C-alpha positions in Angstrom: 31.0 137.3 26.0 29.8 135.2 29.0 27.9 138.0 30.3 25.2 137.9 27.5 25.5 134.2 26.4 24.1 132.7 29.7 20.7 134.7 29.5 20.5 134.0 25.9 21.0 130.3 26.3 18.8 130.2 29.2 15.9 131.8 27.2 16.5 129.7 24.0 14.4 126.8 24.9 11.4 129.2 25.9 11.8 130.9 22.5 12.0 127.7 20.7 8.9 126.4 22.7 6.9 129.5 22.0 7.9 129.6 18.3 6.8 125.8 18.1 3.6 126.4 19.8 2.8 129.4 17.4 3.3 127.1 14.5 1.1 124.5 16.1 -1.6 127.1 16.9 -1.5 128.6 13.4 -2.0 125.2 11.9 -5.0 124.5 14.2 -6.4 127.8 13.4 -6.1 127.3 9.7 -7.8 124.0 10.2 -10.6 125.4 12.4 -11.1 128.4 10.2 -11.5 126.0 7.1 -13.9 123.8 9.0 -16.2 126.9 9.8 -15.9 128.2 6.3 -17.1 124.8 5.0 -20.2 125.0 7.1 -21.1 128.9 6.9 -19.7 129.6 3.4 -17.4 132.3 4.3 -13.8 132.5 5.7 -13.5 133.9 9.3 -10.9 136.0 10.8 -8.9 133.9 13.2 -7.7 135.2 16.7 -7.3 133.8 20.3 -3.7 133.0 20.5 -2.6 131.4 22.7 -5.5 130.1 24.8 -8.3 129.4 22.2 -9.2 129.4 18.5 -11.8 132.2 17.7 -13.4 132.5 14.3 -14.9 136.1 13.8 -17.8 136.5 11.3 -19.4 139.9 10.5 -22.6 138.0 9.6 -24.0 134.4 9.7 -26.3 132.7 7.4 -26.8 129.0 7.7 -29.6 126.6 6.3 -29.6 123.0 7.0 -32.0 120.0 6.2 -35.1 119.6 4.1 -37.7 117.4 6.1 -36.2 118.7 9.3 -35.1 122.1 8.5 -32.9 124.7 10.5 -32.1 128.3 9.5 -29.9 130.4 11.5 -29.3 134.4 10.7 -27.1 136.4 12.9 -24.9 139.6 13.0 -21.6 139.7 14.6 -20.8 136.0 15.5 -17.9 134.4 17.3 -17.2 130.6 17.1 -14.6 129.5 19.6 -13.1 126.2 20.7 -9.7 125.0 22.4 -6.6 124.5 20.6 -6.1 120.9 21.8 -8.5 119.0 19.7 -11.8 120.0 21.8 -15.0 118.7 20.6 -16.7 121.8 22.0 -17.7 124.8 20.1 -18.9 127.9 21.7 -20.9 130.4 19.5 -21.7 133.9 20.6 -24.2 136.0 18.5 -25.9 139.3 18.4 -29.0 140.1 16.5 -29.8 136.5 15.9 -32.8 134.7 14.5 -33.4 130.9 14.5 -36.3 129.1 12.4 -36.8 125.3 12.9 -39.3 122.9 11.5 -39.8 119.1 11.8 -41.4 117.0 9.0 -44.2 119.4 8.0 -45.3 120.1 11.6 -45.8 123.7 12.9 -42.5 125.4 12.9 -40.9 127.7 15.6 -39.0 130.9 15.2 -36.9 132.5 17.8 -35.8 136.1 17.3 -33.1 137.4 19.8 -32.7 140.9 18.5 -29.5 142.7 19.9 -29.6 140.9 23.3 -26.7 138.6 24.2 -27.2 135.0 23.2 -24.6 132.2 23.3 -24.7 128.5 22.1 -22.3 125.7 22.8 -21.9 122.4 20.8 -20.2 119.2 21.5 -20.2 116.9 18.5 -18.8 113.4 17.8 -20.8 111.4 15.2 -23.9 112.8 16.8 -24.9 115.8 19.0 -23.6 115.1 22.4 -24.8 118.4 23.6 -26.3 121.6 22.1 -27.1 124.4 24.5 -28.6 127.8 23.8 -28.8 130.6 26.2 -30.4 134.0 25.7 -31.1 137.0 27.8 -34.2 137.9 25.7 -35.9 136.3 22.9 -39.3 136.3 21.0 -41.1 133.0 20.0 -43.4 132.7 17.0 -45.2 129.6 15.9 -48.7 128.5 14.5 -49.3 127.0 17.8 -49.1 130.4 19.5 -52.0 133.0 19.1 -49.3 135.7 19.2 -45.6 136.1 19.5 -44.5 134.9 23.0 -41.5 136.9 24.9 -39.0 134.9 26.7 -36.5 136.0 29.3 -33.7 133.8 30.5 -34.3 131.4 27.9 -32.3 128.0 27.9 -32.5 125.2 25.4 -30.5 122.0 25.9 -30.5 119.1 23.5 -28.6 115.8 23.2 -29.1 112.8 20.9 -29.4 109.4 22.5 -29.6 106.9 19.4 -31.4 103.7 20.3 -32.2 101.1 17.7 -33.7 98.7 20.3 -37.4 97.8 19.6 -40.0 99.3 22.0 -40.6 97.2 25.1 -44.1 98.9 25.4 -46.4 101.2 24.0 -43.8 104.1 23.8 -40.8 103.9 21.4 -37.3 104.1 22.6 -35.8 107.7 23.5 -33.8 109.1 20.6 -33.1 112.6 21.8 -33.4 114.5 25.1 -34.0 118.2 25.6 -34.7 120.7 28.4 -36.4 124.2 27.9 -36.6 126.7 30.6 -37.4 130.4 31.0 -40.0 133.1 31.9 -42.5 133.4 29.1 -44.9 136.5 28.4 -48.0 135.3 26.6 -49.9 138.4 26.8 -49.5 141.9 28.5 -51.1 140.4 31.7 -50.0 136.9 31.5 -46.4 135.9 32.4 -45.6 132.2 33.2 -42.2 130.4 34.2 -41.8 126.9 32.7 -39.3 123.9 32.9 -39.9 121.3 30.3 -37.8 118.2 30.4 -38.6 116.6 27.0 -37.7 113.0 25.4 -38.1 112.4 21.9 -39.1 108.9 21.0 -39.1 107.0 17.7 -38.6 103.4 16.5 -35.2 104.4 15.1 -32.6 106.9 15.4 -33.7 110.5 14.2 -31.8 110.4 10.8 -35.1 110.9 9.1 -37.1 113.2 11.1 -40.2 113.3 8.6 -40.8 109.8 9.6 -41.1 110.7 13.2 -44.8 111.5 12.7 -45.5 107.9 12.4 -45.3 106.6 16.0 -43.0 109.1 17.4 -43.9 111.1 20.6 -42.5 113.8 22.8 -42.7 112.8 26.5 -42.7 115.5 29.2 -41.7 113.9 32.3 -41.6 116.3 35.5 -42.8 119.5 33.6 -43.1 122.5 36.0 -45.0 125.7 35.6 -44.5 128.8 38.0 -45.0 132.4 38.8 -42.5 135.1 37.9 -41.3 134.9 41.6 -40.4 131.2 41.0 -43.3 129.8 43.1 -44.5 126.6 41.9 -48.1 126.9 40.1 -48.3 123.2 38.7 -46.5 119.9 37.7 -47.4 117.8 34.9 -46.4 114.7 32.9 -47.6 114.5 29.2 -47.3 112.8 25.9 -47.4 114.8 22.7 -47.9 113.1 19.3 -48.6 114.4 15.7 -52.0 114.4 14.3 -53.0 114.6 10.5 -52.8 118.1 9.4 -50.0 119.2 11.6 -51.8 119.6 14.9 -50.3 118.0 18.1 -52.4 115.9 20.4 -51.6 116.0 24.1 -52.4 113.7 26.8 -51.3 113.5 30.7 -51.8 114.4 34.3 -51.5 117.8 36.0 -51.4 118.4 39.8 -51.6 121.9 41.3 -52.3 123.6 44.7 -54.2 126.3 42.6 -56.9 124.7 40.6 -58.9 127.9 39.7 -55.6 129.6 38.3 -54.9 126.6 36.4 -58.3 126.0 34.9 -58.3 129.6 33.8 -54.8 129.1 32.2 -55.5 126.0 30.3 -59.2 125.3 30.5 -60.8 128.5 29.7 -62.5 129.0 33.1 -63.0 132.5 34.8 -59.7 134.2 35.8 -59.6 134.4 39.8 -58.9 137.8 41.1 -57.1 135.9 44.0 -56.6 132.5 44.9 -55.0 130.7 48.0 -53.4 127.5 47.9 -55.3 124.2 48.8 -54.0 122.1 51.6 -54.2 119.0 49.3 -53.4 119.3 45.6 -55.9 118.9 43.0 -55.4 116.4 39.9 -56.5 116.9 36.4 -56.5 114.8 33.4 -54.9 116.8 30.4 -56.1 116.4 26.9 -57.0 117.9 23.6 -54.2 119.5 21.5 -51.3 121.9 22.2 -53.1 124.9 20.6 -56.5 123.8 22.4 -55.9 121.9 25.7 -58.6 120.4 27.9 -58.6 119.8 31.5 -60.9 117.3 33.5 -60.5 117.6 37.3 -60.2 114.1 38.9 -62.0 113.3 42.2 -59.5 114.4 44.7 -59.9 115.5 48.3 -59.3 119.3 48.8 -58.3 119.2 52.6 -60.9 122.1 53.1 -60.3 125.5 52.1 -58.3 127.7 54.7 -58.5 131.2 53.0 -55.9 133.8 54.3 -54.1 131.0 56.2 -52.5 129.2 53.2 -49.9 130.9 50.9 -51.4 132.8 47.9 -51.0 131.3 44.5 -48.8 132.9 41.9 -49.7 136.3 40.4 -49.3 135.6 36.5 -50.2 139.3 35.6 -46.8 140.9 36.2 
């Protein structure tokens, strides 16, 4: 008898522990599945034992908001989190589309087709972090003359509620975002961009329609580059709403490649080839997002040194 009792007794605590953890995981899975169902309107299939909670959905359809609206459509979707009260949810989707609009301003549509896309969300009583990463996407908006292709698209957002009154002309920051990727605006125009964004308003963004009255988007440290990552221009700008839905822009831009930038933003002639200036040129940026204007400021060039300085980025690839 002793021969089988000893191993059974030795394994009993492990069996009880596994059984208890299974009951714990099952309860958490039921809770997480119910929470997902309350948002998306359908009960998911749960899996992931023992390391995670994974809710599988054959399709996803989600509509949120009115003045600020968000619509999500996707095929096969997985929503996962940890079993120990994690506030992070990771969403992996295929064949996804997102449409967003803010208070009657021009909206944005993102189509990700069958390419891989993943989102993660950390949420308490606000969005602590929302991140979207997509291998390939297509962006459409009334602000664009044609759909814009995006590769390596990353979007990161967090809310930073601030009810303090403005200390200056700019209202307090209420949210921060960072957008980056390589964007194809036309067959012969590909541009890399990194946009650090701060959304300002006089109060927390619980009524986004009111953002148009005094709210701005601040871009501090924006960067434009070629497809090889070589810097083209750095800029700081303020974007604000105008009546009728257009967006005014004002700021400064610095570049070693003024002819390329003048063609890109100001409508000048496209240079066949341009070499970097020894000293950067500075521009005042104005107009609107759909029709920006550039005014070159009086800055020394340092003298031209063709074929001695590095070439400017080729945006035709």
